[in-house]
N, CA, C and O of each residue as an XYZ file, in Angstrom:
352
protein
N       0.890     -1.156     -0.030
C      -0.180      0.368     -0.099
C       0.719      1.286     -0.160
O       1.673      1.121      0.601
N       0.729      2.260     -0.860
C       1.364      3.501     -1.210
C       0.462      4.511      0.167
O      -0.767      4.574      0.187
N       1.296      5.176      1.151
C       1.083      5.904      1.773
C       1.774      7.297      1.733
O       2.987      7.381      1.539
N       0.932      8.462      1.932
C       1.344      9.254      1.871
C       0.985     10.202      3.127
O      -0.102      9.904      3.621
N       1.584     11.170      3.694
C       1.667     11.898      5.065
C       2.544     13.481      4.864
O       3.772     13.512      4.779
N       1.906     14.405      4.825
C       2.272     15.517      4.607
C       2.831     15.923      5.797
O       2.192     15.950      6.849
N       4.762     16.454      5.622
C       4.695     16.695      7.000
C       5.147     18.086      6.447
O       6.355     17.917      6.610
N       5.072     19.041      6.040
C       4.865     20.572      5.448
C       3.751     20.779      4.174
O       3.691     20.052      3.182
N       2.803     22.067      4.484
C       1.887     22.383      3.356
C       1.791     23.857      3.580
O       0.832     24.457      4.065
N       3.242     24.496      3.039
C       3.068     26.324      3.092
C       3.144     26.500      1.893
O       3.484     25.699      1.021
N       2.717     27.935      1.779
C       2.921     28.740      0.364
C       4.281     28.147      0.159
O       4.951     27.764      1.119
N       4.746     28.057     -1.228
C       5.681     27.792     -1.649
C       6.926     26.839     -1.060
O       8.125     26.958     -1.314
N       6.287     25.878     -0.214
C       7.060     24.568      0.340
C       5.718     23.210      0.260
O       4.489     23.270      0.284
N       6.698     22.068      0.160
C       5.612     20.978      0.518
C       6.915     19.814      0.891
O       8.040     19.539      0.473
N       6.048     19.400      1.848
C       7.215     17.908      2.250
C       6.205     16.853      2.671
O       5.078     17.161      3.061
N       6.722     15.359      2.565
C       5.944     14.256      2.493
C       6.837     13.785      3.155
O       7.915     14.318      3.418
N       6.240     12.160      3.657
C       6.416     11.040      3.967
C       6.001     10.057      3.331
O       4.847      9.678      3.532
N       6.602      9.575      2.658
C       6.212      8.447      1.838
C       6.661      6.801      1.562
O       7.515      6.644      2.435
N       6.576      5.798      0.996
C       7.849      4.629      1.133
C       8.639      4.985      0.009
O       8.492      5.598     -1.048
N       9.800      4.191      0.808
C      11.061      4.748     -0.011
C      10.498      3.961     -1.277
O       9.741      2.999     -1.401
N      11.212      4.805     -2.188
C      11.548      4.412     -3.895
C      10.078      5.026     -4.308
O       9.884      4.987     -5.523
N       9.237      5.465     -3.697
C       7.816      5.881     -4.627
C       8.628      6.574     -5.677
O       9.800      6.949     -5.670
N       7.626      6.644     -6.638
C       8.037      8.116     -7.265
C       6.528      8.890     -7.099
O       5.445      8.308     -7.059
N       6.745     10.317     -7.015
C       5.827     11.181     -6.680
C       5.914     12.413     -7.329
O       6.924     13.052     -7.624
N       4.352     12.755     -7.581
C       4.546     14.466     -8.453
C       3.384     15.207     -7.568
O       2.327     14.726     -7.159
N       3.960     16.655     -7.384
C       3.330     17.290     -6.782
C       3.042     18.511     -7.916
O       3.757     18.799     -8.875
N       1.814     19.114     -7.517
C       0.736     20.209     -7.935
C       0.054     20.893     -7.277
O       0.492     21.131     -6.152
N      -1.013     21.381     -7.582
C      -2.081     22.108     -6.541
C      -2.286     23.947     -7.281
O      -2.026     24.409     -8.392
N      -2.852     24.549     -6.036
C      -3.907     25.650     -6.912
C      -3.512     26.743     -5.635
O      -3.524     26.410     -4.450
N      -3.173     28.066     -6.118
C      -3.051     28.964     -5.275
C      -4.569     29.651     -5.103
O      -5.285     29.805     -6.092
N      -4.933     29.989     -3.968
C      -5.975     30.424     -3.364
C      -6.825     31.639     -4.767
O      -7.977     32.064     -4.681
N      -6.088     31.869     -5.635
C      -7.182     32.944     -6.540
C      -7.589     31.491     -7.847
O      -8.408     31.669     -8.749
N      -6.970     30.410     -7.692
C      -7.908     29.339     -8.437
C      -6.817     29.331     -9.489
O      -7.176     28.837    -10.558
N      -5.555     29.768     -9.432
C      -4.542     29.154    -10.590
C      -3.198     28.181    -10.227
O      -2.617     28.090     -9.146
N      -2.893     27.452    -11.569
C      -2.006     26.289    -11.080
C      -1.088     26.589    -10.246
O      -0.846     27.783    -10.425
N      -0.242     26.053     -9.186
C       1.239     26.496     -8.875
C       2.116     25.829    -10.112
O       1.756     24.978    -10.926
N       3.272     26.441     -9.991
C       4.523     26.562    -11.176
C       5.089     26.345    -10.518
O       4.938     26.400     -9.297
N       6.404     25.846    -11.467
C       8.051     25.519    -10.799
C       8.197     24.285    -10.008
O       9.310     24.167     -9.494
N       7.521     23.519     -9.824
C       7.694     22.202     -9.172
C       8.559     21.080     -9.888
O       8.206     20.680    -10.997
N       9.518     20.645     -9.359
C      10.269     19.937     -9.690
C       9.990     18.179     -9.805
O      10.536     17.358     -9.068
N       9.086     17.875    -10.825
C       8.481     16.686    -11.116
C       8.926     15.768    -11.969
O       9.290     16.361    -12.985
N       9.173     13.945    -12.127
C       8.655     13.665    -10.604
C      10.200     13.517     -9.463
O      11.363     13.868     -9.660
N       9.579     12.885     -8.345
C      10.878     12.617     -7.737
C      10.815     11.743     -7.114
O       9.692     11.249     -7.014
N      12.007     11.053     -6.335
C      11.739      9.572     -6.226
C      12.073      9.589     -4.665
O      12.865     10.452     -4.285
N      11.555      8.741     -3.770
C      11.639      8.933     -2.262
C      13.110      8.602     -1.647
O      13.732      7.715     -2.232
N      13.480      8.974     -0.979
C      15.483      8.029     -0.625
C      14.599      7.253      0.457
O      13.414      7.155      0.774
N      16.078      6.666      0.917
C      16.115      5.757      2.079
C      15.333      6.011      3.164
O      14.808      5.086      3.785
N      15.175      7.282      3.502
C      14.033      7.957      4.670
C      12.716      8.291      4.278
O      12.002      8.854      5.108
N      12.165      7.974      2.868
C      11.206      8.147      2.929
C      10.858      9.476      2.387
O       9.659      9.631      2.154
N      11.598     10.410      2.150
C      11.102     11.672      2.626
C      11.058     12.353      1.347
O      11.915     11.943      0.564
N      10.204     13.402      0.850
C      10.936     14.138     -0.558
C      10.229     15.587     -0.198
O       9.275     15.337      0.539
N      10.318     16.798     -0.403
C      10.224     17.683     -0.680
C      10.565     18.669     -2.116
O      11.481     18.741     -2.935
N       9.546     19.204     -1.929
C       9.518     20.730     -3.251
C       9.380     21.919     -2.607
O       8.779     22.209     -1.572
N      10.262     22.804     -3.646
C       9.663     24.388     -3.321
C       9.691     24.855     -4.668
O      10.367     24.474     -5.624
N       8.630     25.963     -4.542
C       8.620     26.580     -5.994
C       8.169     28.043     -5.119
O       7.995     28.244     -3.917
N       8.043     29.211     -6.691
C       7.744     30.362     -6.215
C       6.878     30.642     -5.906
O       5.830     30.147     -6.321
N       6.964     31.702     -4.909
C       5.468     32.573     -3.934
C       5.424     33.854     -5.334
O       6.105     34.871     -5.468
N       4.169     33.191     -6.350
C       3.870     34.344     -6.755
C       2.819     35.085     -6.356
O       2.008     34.393     -5.740
N       2.509     36.209     -6.458
C       1.428     37.146     -6.074
C      -0.164     36.430     -6.353
O      -0.529     36.120     -7.487
N      -0.658     36.316     -5.643
C      -2.071     36.031     -5.465
C      -2.922     36.251     -4.205
O      -2.472     36.953     -3.299
N      -3.848     35.814     -4.133
C      -4.921     36.437     -3.645
C      -4.519     35.734     -1.852
O      -3.766     34.787     -1.624
N      -5.385     36.655     -0.694
C      -5.064     35.977      0.399
C      -6.557     34.668      0.417
O      -7.628     34.692     -0.189
N      -6.029     33.746      1.301
C      -7.011     32.809      1.275
C      -6.203     31.509      1.837
O      -5.224     31.440      2.580
N      -7.245     30.173      0.988
C      -6.676     29.087      1.176
C      -6.253     28.028     -0.145
O      -7.233     27.468     -0.637
N      -5.143     27.749     -0.665
C      -4.481     27.092     -1.451
C      -4.603     25.497     -1.458
O      -4.932     25.147     -0.324
N      -4.485     24.583     -2.170
C      -4.461     23.197     -2.098
C      -3.070     22.854     -2.846
O      -2.904     23.357     -3.957
N      -2.256     22.186     -2.409
C      -1.191     21.061     -2.812
C      -1.615     19.651     -2.557
O      -2.016     19.225     -1.474
N      -1.457     18.812     -3.922
C      -2.118     17.749     -4.603
C      -0.423     16.826     -4.733
O       0.541     17.401     -5.239
N      -0.339     15.647     -4.294
C       0.912     15.027     -4.274
C       0.337     13.738     -4.456
O      -0.327     13.223     -3.557
N       0.654     12.849     -6.178
C       0.590     11.282     -6.482
C       1.439     10.915     -6.357
O       2.316     11.690     -6.737
N       2.028      9.429     -5.726
C       2.808      9.092     -5.820
C       2.737      7.238     -6.247
O       1.609      6.762     -6.110
N       3.480      6.570     -6.572
C       3.148      5.619     -7.104
C       4.572      4.827     -6.701
O       5.675      5.365     -6.603
N       4.229      3.258     -6.470
C       4.976      2.570     -5.666
C       4.344      0.910     -5.825
O       3.164      0.558     -5.792
N       5.539      0.094     -5.999
C       5.004     -1.432     -6.091
C       4.135     -1.485     -7.056
O       3.732     -2.647     -7.108
N       3.624     -0.832     -7.861
C       2.115     -1.007     -9.045
C       1.163     -0.298     -8.668
O       0.453      0.066     -9.606
N       0.797      0.112     -7.501
C      -0.077      0.973     -6.824
C       0.413      2.292     -6.953
O       1.530      2.741     -7.210
N      -1.018      2.966     -6.644
C      -0.832      4.897     -6.715
C      -1.818      5.356     -5.943
O      -2.865      4.747     -5.727
N      -1.514      6.465     -5.492
C      -2.728      7.732     -4.548
C      -2.244      8.468     -4.511
O      -1.024      8.577     -4.636
N      -3.213      9.457     -4.279
C      -3.462     10.732     -4.306
C      -3.691     11.568     -2.805
O      -4.722     11.253     -2.211
N      -2.962     12.428     -2.259
C      -3.522     13.217     -0.995
C      -3.581     14.425     -1.284
O      -2.883     14.824     -2.216
N      -4.283     15.185     -0.689
C      -4.410     17.114     -0.687
C      -3.695     17.236      0.853
O      -3.361     16.400      1.693
N      -3.651     18.397      0.792
C      -3.336     19.277      1.919
C      -3.425     20.755      1.883
O      -2.407     21.260      1.409
N      -4.232     21.501      2.201
C      -4.319     23.279      2.554
C      -3.492     23.935      2.883
O      -2.686     23.482      3.695
N      -3.368     25.122      2.445
C      -1.679     25.640      2.482
C      -2.734     27.419      2.473
O      -3.650     27.703      1.701
N      -2.190     28.239      3.530
C      -2.825     29.840      4.046
C      -1.717     30.240      3.364
O      -0.577     29.780      3.302
N      -2.449     31.523      2.677
C      -1.530     32.812      2.333
C      -2.256     34.215      2.699
O      -3.436     34.536      2.562
N      -1.178     34.925      3.198
C      -1.853     35.797      3.716
C      -2.451     35.807      5.255
O      -2.049     35.043      6.133
N      -3.192     36.525      5.381
C      -4.100     36.638      6.784
C      -3.500     36.261      8.152
O      -4.184     36.351      9.172
């Protein structure tokens, strides 16, 4: 079974814990609905199962955005999401 646990979900930063060797892609939307850009995909979880992404914090509306991470491991896939706050 593939698991994803968010360890960080902040505007500009994503961190997860997953299965060692899992191949993962990150994306999401800013509070204004625009897609996040500048994420390096795919990434492979190392021996400790961690992956992190950073991306530019471009101007956007204040409010809640969403990070989405999809991982594949051992022929199985899963997708998890986590919110992040901008401003306020």
